[in-house]
C-alpha positions as CSV (number, residue, x, y, z in Angstrom):
1,M,24.3,-15.1,-16.8
2,P,24.9,-14.8,-13.0
3,T,24.2,-17.8,-10.9
4,P,20.7,-17.8,-9.5
5,H,21.8,-17.9,-5.9
6,L,23.4,-14.5,-6.5
7,L,20.3,-13.0,-8.1
8,G,18.3,-10.4,-6.3
9,A,14.6,-10.7,-5.9
10,R,13.9,-8.2,-8.7
11,A,16.4,-9.8,-11.1
12,L,15.0,-13.3,-10.5
13,A,11.5,-11.8,-11.0
14,A,12.6,-10.3,-14.3
15,L,13.9,-13.6,-15.5
16,L,10.8,-15.5,-14.5
17,L,8.6,-12.9,-16.1
18,C,10.6,-13.2,-19.4
19,A,9.5,-16.9,-19.4
20,L,5.8,-16.1,-19.2
21,P,5.0,-15.5,-22.9
22,S,5.9,-19.1,-23.6
23,A,3.4,-20.4,-21.0
24,S,0.7,-21.1,-23.7
25,A,3.0,-23.6,-25.3
26,F,3.3,-25.6,-22.2
27,A,-0.4,-25.2,-21.5
28,Q,-1.1,-27.1,-24.8
29,Q,0.4,-30.3,-23.3
30,A,-1.9,-33.1,-22.4
31,A,-4.3,-32.4,-19.5
32,P,-3.3,-34.0,-16.2
33,T,-5.2,-37.0,-15.1
34,Q,-6.6,-37.6,-11.6
35,K,-4.0,-39.0,-9.2
36,R,-1.2,-38.6,-11.7
37,P,2.1,-38.2,-9.8
38,L,3.5,-34.7,-9.8
39,T,6.8,-34.3,-11.7
40,V,9.2,-31.5,-12.8
41,D,6.9,-31.2,-15.8
42,S,4.0,-30.2,-13.6
43,Q,3.0,-26.6,-13.2
44,I,4.9,-24.7,-10.6
45,G,1.6,-23.5,-9.0
46,E,0.5,-27.0,-8.4
47,L,3.8,-28.1,-7.0
48,L,3.7,-25.2,-4.6
49,D,0.1,-25.6,-3.7
50,N,0.4,-29.2,-2.8
51,P,1.9,-29.5,0.7
52,A,3.7,-32.8,-0.1
53,S,5.4,-31.6,-3.3
54,R,6.2,-28.2,-1.8
55,A,8.0,-30.0,1.0
56,V,10.1,-31.8,-1.6
57,L,11.0,-28.5,-3.3
58,Q,11.9,-26.9,0.0
59,K,14.2,-29.8,0.8
60,I,16.0,-29.9,-2.5
61,V,15.8,-26.4,-3.9
62,P,14.8,-24.1,-1.0
63,I,16.2,-21.0,-2.8
64,L,13.5,-21.4,-5.3
65,A,10.7,-22.9,-3.2
66,N,10.9,-20.1,-0.7
67,N,11.2,-17.3,-3.3
68,Q,8.0,-15.3,-3.6
69,Q,8.8,-14.4,-7.2
70,L,8.3,-18.0,-8.2
71,A,4.6,-17.4,-8.1
72,A,4.9,-15.1,-11.1
73,A,5.6,-18.2,-13.2
74,R,3.2,-20.6,-11.4
75,N,1.6,-21.7,-14.7
76,L,4.9,-22.9,-16.2
77,P,6.4,-26.3,-15.6
78,L,9.3,-26.4,-13.2
79,R,11.5,-27.7,-15.9
80,A,11.0,-24.5,-17.9
81,I,12.7,-22.5,-15.2
82,A,15.9,-24.6,-15.5
83,Q,17.2,-22.4,-18.4
84,Y,17.0,-19.4,-16.1
85,A,18.6,-21.2,-13.1
86,P,20.9,-23.7,-14.7
87,T,23.2,-24.1,-11.7
88,V,20.3,-24.7,-9.3
89,L,18.0,-26.8,-11.5
90,T,20.7,-29.1,-13.1
91,D,19.6,-32.3,-14.8
92,A,20.8,-34.2,-11.7
93,V,18.7,-32.0,-9.5
94,L,15.6,-32.3,-11.7
95,K,16.0,-36.1,-11.6
96,Q,16.4,-36.0,-7.8
97,I,13.2,-34.0,-7.5
98,D,11.3,-36.5,-9.7
99,V,12.6,-39.4,-7.7
100,E,11.5,-37.8,-4.4
101,L,8.1,-36.8,-5.8
102,A,7.5,-40.3,-7.0
103,K,8.0,-41.8,-3.5
104,T,6.2,-39.0,-1.6
105,P,2.6,-39.8,-0.6
106,G,0.2,-37.1,-1.5
107,A,2.4,-35.6,-4.3
108,V,-0.2,-36.2,-6.9
109,A,-1.9,-34.0,-9.4
110,S,-5.2,-32.4,-8.6
111,G,-6.7,-33.0,-12.0
112,K,-7.3,-29.3,-12.6
113,V,-5.9,-27.6,-15.6
114,N,-4.8,-24.0,-15.0
115,P,-5.3,-21.5,-17.9
116,A,-2.2,-20.3,-19.7
117,A,-0.6,-17.4,-17.9
118,R,-0.4,-14.0,-19.6
119,P,2.6,-11.8,-19.3
120,M,2.3,-9.4,-16.3
121,D,1.7,-5.8,-17.1
122,P,4.7,-4.0,-15.5
123,R,2.5,-1.0,-14.9
124,D,0.4,-2.9,-12.4
125,A,3.2,-2.3,-9.8
126,L,2.6,1.5,-10.3
127,T,-1.1,1.3,-9.7
128,L,-2.5,1.7,-6.2
129,K,-5.9,0.4,-4.9
130,T,-8.0,2.6,-2.6
131,I,-10.7,0.9,-0.5
132,P,-13.5,2.6,1.4
133,L,-13.6,1.7,5.1
134,W,-17.3,1.2,5.0
135,D,-19.6,-0.4,2.4
136,G,-22.0,2.4,1.4
137,K,-22.1,5.6,3.4
138,A,-19.8,6.0,6.4
139,P,-21.4,6.7,9.8
140,G,-22.1,10.4,10.1
141,A,-21.4,11.1,6.5
142,L,-22.4,14.7,5.5
143,G,-22.4,14.0,1.7
144,D,-21.2,11.6,-0.9
145,G,-17.9,13.1,-2.1
146,W,-14.4,11.7,-1.6
147,Q,-14.2,13.9,1.5
148,D,-17.2,11.9,3.0
149,R,-15.8,8.5,2.3
150,P,-12.9,7.6,4.6
151,S,-10.6,5.1,2.9
152,I,-7.2,3.3,2.9
153,T,-4.8,3.1,-0.1
154,V,-2.8,-0.1,-0.2
155,V,1.0,0.0,-0.8
156,S,2.3,-3.5,-0.7
157,P,5.9,-4.8,-0.6
158,G,5.3,-6.3,-4.0
159,E,8.6,-7.9,-5.2
160,T,10.1,-7.3,-1.7
161,S,9.7,-10.2,0.7
162,S,6.9,-9.4,3.2
163,F,7.4,-9.8,6.9
164,G,3.7,-10.1,7.5
165,T,3.5,-6.8,9.3
166,A,1.1,-4.0,8.4
167,V,1.0,-0.3,9.2
168,I,-1.7,2.4,8.8
169,V,-0.2,5.7,7.8
170,A,-2.0,8.8,9.0
171,P,-0.8,12.0,7.3
172,G,-0.9,15.4,9.0
173,G,-2.5,18.6,8.0
174,G,-4.0,20.1,11.2
175,Y,-7.2,18.0,10.7
176,Q,-8.0,20.5,7.9
177,A,-6.0,18.9,5.0
178,L,-3.9,15.8,4.4
179,A,-0.2,15.8,3.4
180,S,-0.8,12.5,1.6
181,G,2.3,12.7,-0.5
182,M,5.1,13.5,1.8
183,E,3.5,12.1,5.0
184,G,1.5,9.4,3.2
185,R,2.7,7.8,0.0
186,Q,6.4,8.4,0.6
187,V,6.2,6.9,4.1
188,A,4.1,4.0,2.8
189,D,6.8,3.3,0.1
190,W,9.5,3.3,2.8
191,F,7.6,0.7,4.8
192,A,6.8,-1.4,1.7
193,A,10.5,-1.3,0.8
194,H,11.2,-2.8,4.3
195,G,8.7,-5.6,3.8
196,V,5.7,-4.0,5.5
197,T,2.3,-3.7,3.9
198,A,1.2,-0.1,4.3
199,F,-2.3,1.4,4.2
200,V,-2.5,5.2,3.8
201,L,-5.5,6.5,5.7
202,T,-7.7,9.2,4.2
203,Y,-9.7,10.4,7.2
204,R,-12.5,13.0,7.4
205,L,-11.5,16.6,7.9
206,T,-12.7,19.6,9.8
207,S,-12.6,21.7,6.6
208,F,-15.6,19.6,5.4
209,G,-17.5,19.9,8.6
210,Y,-16.3,16.8,10.5
211,K,-15.7,17.2,14.2
212,H,-14.2,14.9,16.8
213,P,-14.6,12.0,17.3
214,T,-15.2,11.3,13.6
215,Q,-11.4,11.2,12.9
216,L,-10.9,8.7,15.8
217,M,-13.7,6.6,14.4
218,D,-12.1,6.5,11.0
219,A,-8.7,5.5,12.5
220,K,-10.2,2.8,14.6
221,R,-12.1,1.5,11.7
222,A,-8.9,1.4,9.6
223,I,-7.2,-0.8,12.2
224,R,-10.1,-3.1,12.4
225,W,-10.5,-3.3,8.6
226,V,-6.8,-4.3,8.1
227,R,-7.1,-6.8,11.0
228,A,-10.3,-8.3,9.6
229,H,-8.7,-8.6,6.1
230,A,-5.3,-9.6,7.3
231,G,-5.3,-12.9,5.5
232,D,-6.0,-11.2,2.2
233,Y,-2.7,-9.4,2.4
234,G,-0.5,-12.0,4.1
235,V,-0.5,-10.0,7.3
236,N,-0.3,-11.3,10.8
237,P,-3.3,-9.8,12.7
238,K,-1.1,-9.4,15.8
239,R,1.3,-7.2,13.9
240,I,-0.7,-4.2,12.7
241,G,0.5,-0.8,13.7
242,M,-0.1,2.9,13.0
243,I,2.2,5.8,12.2
244,G,1.1,9.4,12.2
245,F,2.6,12.8,11.5
246,S,1.6,16.1,13.3
247,A,-2.2,16.0,13.5
248,G,-1.9,12.4,12.2
249,G,0.4,11.7,15.1
250,H,-2.2,13.1,17.5
251,L,-4.8,10.8,15.9
252,T,-2.4,7.9,16.2
253,A,-1.8,8.7,19.9
254,M,-5.6,8.7,20.4
255,A,-5.9,5.4,18.6
256,E,-3.3,3.7,20.7
257,T,-5.0,4.9,23.9
258,Q,-8.7,4.7,23.0
259,F,-8.9,1.2,21.5
260,D,-11.5,-1.5,22.3
261,A,-11.8,-5.2,21.7
262,G,-14.6,-5.0,19.2
263,D,-18.2,-6.2,19.4
264,P,-18.6,-9.9,19.0
265,A,-22.3,-9.5,18.3
266,A,-21.9,-6.9,15.6
267,A,-23.5,-7.6,12.2
268,D,-20.5,-6.1,10.5
269,P,-17.6,-8.6,10.8
270,V,-15.1,-5.7,10.7
271,E,-16.6,-4.3,13.9
272,R,-16.1,-7.7,15.7
273,V,-12.3,-7.3,15.9
274,S,-10.0,-5.2,18.0
275,S,-9.1,-1.6,17.1
276,R,-5.8,-1.8,19.2
277,P,-2.7,-1.1,17.1
278,D,0.2,-3.5,18.0
279,F,2.7,-0.7,17.7
280,A,2.7,3.1,17.2
281,V,5.0,5.7,15.7
282,L,4.5,9.3,16.6
283,S,6.2,11.8,14.3
284,Y,6.3,15.4,15.6
285,A,2.9,14.6,17.0
286,A,0.7,17.2,18.6
287,I,-0.2,15.6,21.9
288,D,-1.5,18.5,24.0
289,R,-3.5,21.1,22.2
290,A,-3.9,23.6,25.0
291,G,-0.4,23.3,26.2
292,N,1.2,24.6,22.9
293,G,-1.4,26.8,21.4
294,W,-2.3,24.2,18.7
295,T,-6.1,24.5,18.5
296,A,-6.9,22.2,15.5
297,R,-9.5,24.8,14.4
298,G,-12.9,23.3,14.1
299,L,-12.0,19.9,15.6
300,V,-14.1,20.3,18.8
301,D,-17.8,20.1,18.5
302,P,-19.9,22.1,21.0
303,K,-21.9,18.9,21.4
304,N,-18.9,16.9,22.5
305,T,-19.3,15.2,25.9
306,P,-16.7,15.6,28.6
307,E,-15.6,12.1,27.9
308,Q,-15.1,12.9,24.2
309,L,-13.1,16.1,25.0
310,D,-10.9,14.0,27.3
311,Q,-10.0,11.7,24.5
312,L,-8.1,14.6,22.9
313,K,-5.5,14.3,25.6
314,P,-3.9,10.9,24.8
315,A,-1.0,11.3,27.2
316,E,-3.5,11.2,30.1
317,H,-4.9,7.8,28.9
318,V,-1.7,5.8,28.5
319,R,-2.1,2.4,30.3
320,A,-0.2,-0.8,30.6
321,D,-1.6,-2.3,27.4
322,T,-0.8,0.7,25.3
323,P,1.3,-0.6,22.5
324,P,5.1,-0.1,22.1
325,T,5.7,3.4,20.7
326,F,8.5,5.1,18.8
327,L,8.5,8.9,19.0
328,W,10.6,11.6,17.3
329,G,10.6,15.3,16.7
330,T,12.9,18.4,16.8
331,T,13.8,21.0,19.3
332,T,13.1,23.9,16.9
333,D,9.7,22.7,15.6
334,E,7.8,26.0,15.3
335,L,4.3,24.4,15.5
336,V,4.7,21.5,17.9
337,P,7.2,22.0,20.7
338,P,9.1,18.9,21.8
339,D,7.4,18.8,25.2
340,N,4.5,17.2,23.4
341,L,6.7,14.2,22.8
342,T,8.3,14.2,26.2
343,R,4.9,14.3,27.9
344,M,3.8,11.3,25.9
345,Y,7.1,9.5,26.4
346,L,7.0,9.9,30.2
347,A,3.5,8.7,30.3
348,L,4.5,5.6,28.4
349,V,7.5,5.0,30.7
350,N,5.5,5.4,33.8
351,A,3.0,2.9,32.5
352,K,5.9,0.5,31.7
353,V,5.2,0.6,28.0
354,P,8.2,0.0,25.8
355,A,9.1,3.4,24.2
356,E,11.9,5.1,22.4
357,L,12.2,8.8,21.9
358,H,14.5,10.8,19.6
359,I,14.5,14.7,19.6
360,F,16.9,16.3,17.1
361,A,18.5,19.6,17.7
362,R,17.2,21.4,14.6
363,G,14.5,20.9,12.0
364,R,11.3,22.6,11.0
365,H,7.8,21.1,11.3
366,G,6.5,18.8,8.7
367,L,9.6,17.2,7.2
368,G,8.2,13.7,6.6
369,L,11.1,11.2,6.1
370,G,13.5,14.1,6.4
371,M,15.6,13.1,3.5
372,T,16.3,16.7,2.5
373,E,17.9,17.4,5.9
374,P,21.1,15.4,6.4
375,A,20.8,15.6,10.2
376,L,17.2,14.3,10.2
377,S,17.5,11.7,7.5
378,V,18.8,9.2,10.0
379,W,15.5,8.9,11.8
380,P,14.0,6.3,9.4
381,T,17.1,4.2,10.1
382,L,16.5,4.5,13.8
383,L,12.9,3.5,13.2
384,Q,14.1,0.5,11.2
385,N,16.3,-0.6,14.1
386,W,13.4,-0.2,16.5
387,L,11.1,-2.3,14.3
388,E,13.7,-5.0,14.1
389,A,14.1,-5.0,17.9
390,Q,10.3,-5.3,18.3
391,A,10.4,-8.4,15.9
392,L,8.2,-6.6,13.4
393,I,10.7,-6.8,10.5
394,G,14.1,-8.5,10.0
395,A,15.7,-11.7,11.1
396,K,13.6,-12.3,14.2
397,V,10.5,-12.4,12.1
398,T,12.1,-14.6,9.5
399,N,13.2,-17.1,12.1
400,E,9.7,-17.3,13.5
401,K,8.3,-18.5,10.2
């Protein structure tokens, strides 16, 4: 067996999960009594939940105490893990932990008995959860089908360590459809693999009768929802961004220029928080409809006010508090010419907003992550570098913890 300090997160998780079927045997031990000192025979969950005992573990065995996979075996005694990490949890180390726990104030049992753990179903990691953005009918809903219920689908880092950053993913489709696979799930998986919790946005479409500003309303609500529920997903409410492709990029550009602080007096707690994204990624985004012949058929409502029509021109509304933005596209994009990106980029630079632009020589519209095009497949790496530079993922975030 490899030494535990060389095990990857997935390998360690697999070892821990192998131990779970024996949890019932340990659960049959005598129930803890109130104020009983915690020991290496206490459940891992209780050792981690108690600040005093957790500090002891972080001091003596930080490689285990700081490993998120340890939670998978929280109903097992710490001693039970020794067989899977024999070079870390040696007899001497276990004795040292017991000695430190015995003399640490507050390292006592809670008196609660946790139920025996059941083996985790490995298929759970393959199942996604979709959440409606509003309880009940969404504002302006024209019916009660899926197309009338804007939602977000959660793709979490899972076994990958999370950096506490989140991103809303807005697929493209000309506001008439959604490329939720290539520009949704695949992108979300990429972010999750890099420690970012992703939320794929299903916003309402013109093909079902929804006009502007309904889509902007859905996008702003998604940002608010994630911020209001940040604690549920281990997300820092100050590190919530948005990425969009094509029409989804246009929607993202509107969201980063048409945000508000929320309504403190709102009855709905979600509406009380800000809709400002903390960063934005614009992928071959359609910024100027009139300038390139992109009409987004059916998006404009004859009832739109001049102010609402003006919202469709995000480059004209960039201001100093527009969030840092990463932009990319191609010179040969047959649907969205690159001057869409340069227009937005220059507006960001003039407003002194941190921005980074990449325009590749060749590439058709709608390539998503671009992995089938060798020349374009580098753009996710460029994005990763930018996210690290913005302290959204990577060592800078780890050092802040």
